[in-house]
C-alpha positions in Angstrom: 11.4 26.3 -24.1 13.9 23.9 -23.0 13.5 20.4 -21.4 14.0 20.1 -17.7 16.6 17.3 -16.5 17.5 16.3 -13.2 20.0 14.0 -11.4 20.0 12.6 -7.9 22.8 11.2 -5.8 22.0 8.7 -3.0 24.1 8.0 0.0 23.3 4.3 0.0 25.1 3.7 3.3 22.8 6.0 5.1 19.7 4.6 3.4 17.4 2.4 5.6 15.2 1.3 2.7 12.0 3.0 4.1 10.6 3.3 0.4 9.2 6.8 1.1 11.4 8.1 -1.8 10.3 5.5 -4.2 6.6 6.3 -3.5 7.2 10.2 -3.7 8.9 10.0 -7.0 6.4 11.3 -9.7 8.5 9.8 -12.6 9.4 6.4 -11.2 13.2 7.1 -11.1 13.8 5.3 -7.8 13.5 1.7 -6.7 14.8 -0.4 -3.8 17.7 -2.7 -4.4 16.4 -6.2 -3.9 19.5 -8.3 -4.3 22.0 -6.2 -2.3 22.1 -4.6 1.1 24.2 -1.9 2.5 26.6 -2.0 5.5 23.7 -1.6 7.9 21.9 -4.5 6.3 19.1 -2.5 4.5 18.0 -2.8 1.0 18.8 0.7 -0.2 17.2 3.0 -2.8 18.9 3.3 -6.1 18.3 5.1 -9.4 16.6 2.5 -11.6 15.4 5.0 -14.2 17.9 8.0 -14.2 17.1 9.4 -17.5 13.5 10.1 -16.2 14.6 12.4 -13.4 13.2 16.0 -13.5 15.0 17.2 -10.3 11.8 17.8 -8.5 13.5 16.9 -5.1 10.5 15.0 -3.8 12.7 12.2 -2.7 15.0 14.5 -0.7 11.9 16.2 0.8 10.5 13.0 2.2 13.7 11.2 3.2 14.0 11.2 7.0 17.8 10.4 6.8 18.8 13.1 4.3 20.3 10.4 1.8 19.8 12.7 -1.3 21.5 15.4 -3.2 19.4 16.6 -6.3 20.3 18.7 -9.2 18.1 20.2 -11.8 18.9 22.1 -15.2 17.1 23.2 -18.4 18.5 22.6 -21.9 
């Protein structure tokens, strides 16, 4: 049985920093950028721990602005 891996791509310019994705992530992959803001002035989400991603797409499901693309594969 192979290990499940995932990857997430975030459109940081669309992100409004609502924190829903960070809360929904079961493996603590995401965090909000504290030091930088996007062009709209929001602290955007980023992948703080990308190697922990399992591609569950919880982040994409709860995002009200459709900022996420998620991939999932098995070794």
